[in-house]
KOLDO-227457 format. One line per 2 residues: number of its first residue (from 1); their letters; for each residue x, y, z of C-alpha. Coordinates in steps of 0.001 Angstrom, whole numbers, padded with zeros to 6 digits. Layout:
NUM) a) X,Y,Z ~ ...
// end
This chain:
1) xx) -039071,185015,102519 ~ -040112,187940,100328
3) xx) -043212,186053,099110 ~ -044212,185178,102682
5) xx) -043806,188805,103774 ~ -045919,190012,100836
7) xx) -048779,187621,101774 ~ -048584,188736,105392
9) xx) -048900,192391,104380 ~ -051944,191590,102221
11) xx) -053722,189807,105072 ~ -052903,192625,107467
13) xx) -054096,195291,105045 ~ -057262,193470,103912
15) xx) -058643,191491,106912 ~ -061115,188706,106226
17) xx) -064784,189705,105788 ~ -065997,188104,109018
19) xx) -063371,189700,111274 ~ -064322,192101,114042
21) xx) -062714,194966,112128 ~ -064899,194321,109059
23) xx) -068094,194067,111122 ~ -067770,197530,112543
25) xx) -070234,200083,111241 ~ -069919,203746,110202
27) xx) -070059,206386,112908 ~ -071840,208907,110671
29) xx) -074812,208667,108249 ~ -074168,207103,104833
31) xx) -075040,209124,101728 ~ -074223,206652,098940
33) xx) -076794,203954,098091 ~ -074338,201220,097061
35) xx) -072215,201786,100168 ~ -075380,201653,102259
37) xx) -076465,198342,100667 ~ -073060,196713,101161
39) xx) -072618,197968,104725 ~ -075868,196509,106060
41) xx) -076199,193481,103769 ~ -076999,190146,105414
43) xx) -074476,188577,103063 ~ -071848,189764,105530
45) xx) -073181,187131,107942 ~ -073607,184308,105427
47) xx) -070132,182768,105616 ~ -070356,182013,109349
49) xx) -074136,181585,109612 ~ -074909,179790,106364
51) xx) -077965,177833,107594 ~ -079556,180850,109247
53) xx) -078879,182969,106176 ~ -080595,180399,103920
55) xx) -083630,180347,106215 ~ -083802,184129,106258
57) xx) -083599,184244,102438 ~ -086823,182202,102318
59) xx) -088605,184587,104691 ~ -090677,187640,103873
61) xx) -088248,189667,105977 ~ -085686,189203,103208
63) xx) -088050,190975,100781 ~ -089609,193448,103182
65) xx) -089332,196233,100600 ~ -090277,194564,097301
67) xx) -093237,192728,098859 ~ -094710,195984,100176
69) xx) -094175,198429,097317 ~ -097879,199149,096769
71) xx) -098778,199800,100410 ~ -095714,201871,101234
73) xx) -095873,204007,098097 ~ -099556,204698,098785
75) xx) -098389,206267,102028 ~ -095631,208214,100266
77) xx) -097855,209418,097401 ~ -101198,209901,099139
79) xx) -100928,209693,102919 ~ -098067,212135,103466
81) xx) -098640,214841,100793 ~ -102434,214733,100398
83) xx) -103947,213542,103673 ~ -101355,214924,106079
85) xx) -100282,217792,103787 ~ -096617,217296,104602
87) xx) -093409,217025,102620 ~ -091833,213599,102148
89) xx) -088909,213852,104559 ~ -086831,211201,106320
91) xx) -089018,211648,109414 ~ -092129,210683,107427
93) xx) -090324,207934,105476 ~ -089295,206302,108765
95) xx) -092968,205719,109581 ~ -092851,202854,107088
97) xx) -089191,202048,106673 ~ -088272,201998,110359
99) xx) -089713,198471,110209 ~ -089289,197548,106547
101) xx) -085711,198882,106374 ~ -084509,199717,109935
103) xx) -080972,200563,108819 ~ -082333,203651,107055
105) xx) -081840,205201,110481 ~ -078191,205547,109411
107) xx) -078919,207077,105987 ~ -078634,210787,105308
109) xx) -081772,212805,104624 ~ -080898,212853,100920
111) xx) -080362,209077,100710 ~ -083600,208335,102600
113) xx) -085526,210373,100025 ~ -083644,208627,097190
115) xx) -084743,205233,098535 ~ -088347,206431,098845
117) xx) -088259,207710,095267 ~ -086839,204363,094166
119) xx) -089930,202679,095606 ~ -092176,205142,093806
121) xx) -090344,204385,090547 ~ -090850,200654,091124
123) xx) -094570,201352,091518 ~ -095189,203815,088678
125) xx) -092539,203105,086020 ~ -092729,200448,083323
127) xx) -090364,198168,081474 ~ -086619,198260,082103
129) xx) -086835,201243,084472 ~ -089283,199382,086715
131) xx) -087243,196179,086643 ~ -084067,198055,087540
133) xx) -085742,199734,090511 ~ -087128,196427,091804
135) xx) -083724,194749,091381 ~ -082133,197446,093548
137) xx) -084920,197307,096133 ~ -084429,193538,096441
139) xx) -081052,194334,098020 ~ -082757,196506,100632
141) xx) -084603,194606,103334 ~ -084975,193821,107014
143) xx) -081433,192510,107412 ~ -079652,190592,110170
145) xx) -078322,193880,111536 ~ -081817,195374,111478
147) xx) -083120,192804,113965 ~ -079968,191926,115881
149) xx) -079026,195510,116640 ~ -081327,198351,115570
151) xx) -084694,196883,116614 ~ -083211,195551,119858
153) xx) -082619,199178,120799 ~ -086250,200137,120194
155) xx) -087937,197057,121705 ~ -087911,198435,125248
157) xx) -085763,201601,125320 ~ -086494,202364,128954
159) xx) -085094,198986,129975 ~ -082633,198310,127186
161) xx) -080799,201601,127421 ~ -078088,202496,124951
163) xx) -077247,199906,122293 ~ -073722,199703,120913
165) xx) -074030,199934,117095 ~ -071050,197586,116697
167) xx) -072446,194744,118826 ~ -074505,191917,117340
169) xx) -077121,190924,119928 ~ -078350,187341,120154
171) xx) -081031,185279,121883 ~ -078408,182704,122869
173) xx) -076818,183197,126271 ~ -073747,181115,125429
175) xx) -072233,182138,122140 ~ -068760,182656,120746
177) xx) -068118,184726,117642 ~ -065301,186482,115856
179) xx) -067192,189755,116203 ~ -068462,191492,119306
181) xx) -071626,189747,120503 ~ -073919,190076,123509
183) xx) -077032,188312,124823 ~ -080319,190227,124869
185) xx) -083530,188616,126250 ~ -085844,190851,124181
187) xx) -085078,188721,121115 ~ -087000,185820,122688
189) xx) -090059,187837,123682 ~ -093164,188816,121768
191) xx) -092648,192501,122526 ~ -089719,192387,120102
193) xx) -091939,191275,117192 ~ -094868,193435,118224
195) xx) -092993,196686,117745 ~ -093409,196155,113981
197) xx) -096253,193640,113786 ~ -098628,195959,115586
199) xx) -099421,199620,116034 ~ -096261,201543,115179
201) xx) -095529,204539,117391 ~ -093317,207031,115575
203) xx) -090800,209227,117446 ~ -092927,212318,116735
205) xx) -095954,210765,118459 ~ -097868,209643,115359
207) xx) -099415,206168,115441 ~ -099476,204094,112269
209) xx) -102022,201284,111951 ~ -100692,198684,109534
211) xx) -102469,195491,108537 ~ -100224,193440,110805
213) xx) -101907,194286,114084 ~ -100934,192154,117076
215) xx) -103486,193728,119405 ~ -105606,190573,119276
217) xx) -102605,188599,120581 ~ -102021,190972,123485
219) xx) -105638,191711,124440 ~ -107297,188373,123673
221) xx) -104833,185482,123647 ~ -102709,186598,126597
223) xx) -105797,187859,128425 ~ -107328,184393,128258
225) xx) -104250,182691,129646 ~ -102214,182107,126491
227) xx) -098524,181668,127211 ~ -096742,181130,123899
229) xx) -094606,183872,122403 ~ -094487,184774,118717
231) xx) -091092,183079,118486 ~ -092350,179776,119932
233) xx) -094838,179245,117086 ~ -093103,181037,114219
235) xx) -089468,180086,114926 ~ -088856,177348,117512
237) xx) -091735,175019,116659 ~ -090747,172450,114018
239) xx) -087352,174157,113743 ~ -088807,176883,111525
241) xx) -085932,179126,112495 ~ -085361,182347,110607
243) xx) -087896,181481,107896 ~ -090452,182781,110416
245) xx) -093410,181693,108256 ~ -096791,183355,108623
247) xx) -099968,183740,106618 ~ -098154,183057,103337
249) xx) -097203,179548,104488 ~ -099849,176835,104041
251) xx) -098433,174561,106747 ~ -098651,177135,109528
253) xx) -102079,178292,108326 ~ -103353,174707,108655
255) xx) -102030,174605,112220 ~ -103748,177860,113097
257) xx) -107173,177083,111617 ~ -109157,173931,112340
259) xx) -111644,173008,109613 ~ -114673,170784,110165
261) xx) -117213,170227,107429 ~ -120552,168446,107103
263) xx) -121392,167525,103528 ~ -124752,166102,102431
265) xx) -125781,165250,098906 ~ -129376,165544,097679
267) xx) -131478,165973,094555 ~ -134095,168532,093677
269) xx) -136317,169420,090735 ~ -139677,168708,089120
271) xx) -139781,166067,086449 ~ -136003,166037,086289
273) xx) -133784,165444,089299 ~ -130822,167779,089666
275) xx) -127942,166542,091870 ~ -126753,169030,094492
277) xx) -124716,169164,097670 ~ -125092,171077,100934
279) xx) -121883,172009,102757 ~ -121628,173418,106280
281) xx) -118122,174444,107263 ~ -116919,175281,110760
283) xx) -113661,177173,111228 ~ -111967,177344,114623
285) xx) -109118,179785,115244 ~ -106320,177970,117074
287) xx) -103747,180724,116538 ~ -102661,183184,119198
289) xx) -104150,186109,117304 ~ -106994,186765,114936
291) xx) -106824,185253,111465 ~ -106081,186605,108920
293) xx) -103481,188711,110623 ~ -099736,188874,110999
// end
């Protein structure tokens, strides 16, 4: 009886990782980097959503920080201090990391700057210091919570209204989970993806033009009668799921670009014939946006 009671107390004191209690999130900004990493890690979802987690691990979203070190640090080192003549504050950092690391919204000012400086170290340092910075940054990414809560709130704020930070929103209307879950239609619509894969509008009114513009999708593809959403091609088609492949994936590139070629061999020269070939290639864009793009 005593052993049974002891086990019961342990379970009551330390609830399982996937329980609703464990999935609740802090009500005030986090100041410690390791606490921040653990709190918003996608590993918290892996036990119950193993297949989805494996797909996400193969995606560029899972390395949204380490794959963009050069571009983001250029903004931190040149854009903000030299071109805009501003200090590197959380407000300026958010102009990159609001998409690359949405959960930074819940970091303190000091921690946001620490993360930015970590990226700068990964860019400028060498040897063990560089490797250590990259290893830490690999744990910071566009996580499950980033898409299924934070970015839901910013996809259409006038329509969406307030988002509960302790609810995991899903594109499935019928779902049962051990944590608090709710259906949100924005997750199935292109506007959800376009808030990052397009012109980013910062809270202070600044517009950031990244190299993942979706304007060609909105102005050209939809304008000419296109009906597919981003999710239909990059997730639902061929069960691509949360890998969400894009320009880095050869299979989806082949689907988006049709190649036709006319090849003709001939010889030229005086006294000695030199073999040669003439190639005419025709590329047709079959994607819903310009290529290359994202």
